[in-house]
C-alpha positions in Angstrom: 1.1 -0.2 -13.2 -1.2 0.6 -10.3 1.2 3.1 -8.8 1.5 4.8 -12.2 -2.3 5.1 -12.4 -2.3 6.6 -8.9 0.3 9.2 -10.0 -1.5 10.0 -13.2 -4.6 10.8 -11.1 -3.0 13.2 -8.7 -4.3 16.8 -8.9 -0.7 18.0 -8.3 0.8 15.9 -11.1 1.8 19.0 -13.1 4.2 19.8 -10.2 5.8 16.3 -10.7 6.2 17.0 -14.4 8.1 20.3 -13.7 7.1 23.8 -13.1 8.7 27.3 -13.1 11.7 26.1 -15.1 12.4 23.2 -12.8 12.9 19.7 -14.2 10.2 17.1 -13.5 10.7 13.7 -12.0 10.9 10.3 -13.6 7.3 9.1 -12.9 8.3 5.4 -13.4 11.1 5.8 -10.8 8.5 7.4 -8.4 6.1 4.5 -9.1 8.9 2.1 -8.3 9.6 3.8 -5.0 5.9 3.7 -4.1 5.8 0.0 -5.0 8.9 -0.9 -2.9 7.6 1.1 0.1 4.3 -0.8 -0.1 6.2 -4.1 -0.2 8.2 -3.0 2.8 5.1 -2.2 4.8 3.5 -5.5 3.9 6.7 -7.4 4.9 7.2 -5.4 8.1 3.8 -5.0 9.8 5.6 -3.7 12.9 5.9 -0.4 11.0 3.0 1.7 12.3 3.7 4.9 10.5 6.2 6.3 8.0 6.7 9.9 7.1 9.1 10.8 4.2 9.2 14.5 3.9 10.2 16.2 1.7 11.0 14.1 -1.3 13.2 16.0 -3.8 13.7 14.7 -7.2 14.6 15.1 -10.9 14.8 12.8 -13.9 17.9 11.0 -12.3 17.0 10.6 -8.7 14.4 11.0 -6.0 15.7 11.4 -2.4 13.9 11.5 1.0 15.5 14.5 2.8 14.0 13.4 6.2 12.3 10.2 7.3 10.5 9.2 10.5 9.4 5.6 11.1 7.2 4.6 14.1 7.7 1.0 14.9 5.4 -1.0 17.2 7.1 -2.0 20.5 7.1 -5.7 21.2 
C-alpha cells in the first residue's frame, strides 16, 4: 500500500500511465517490485548501492535493462 501511495504521488506518474500512444505499466506490479527490492536491501545490508536503469515495462512485464550493484567488501 505504501509503495502504491508513493507511485501515485510521483510528478511523472502520467508517463507510467502511458503517453504518446504507448501502453502504461501495471502500477500494482511496479509497487510489488519496489516492495521486493526494499525487502532485499533490508535482508542484505552489504548492498551499498543499486542502480536499475532503465526499467522498461507495459501491462504484462517490467524489466531492468541494466543493473549495477555495489556490495560492501568484507
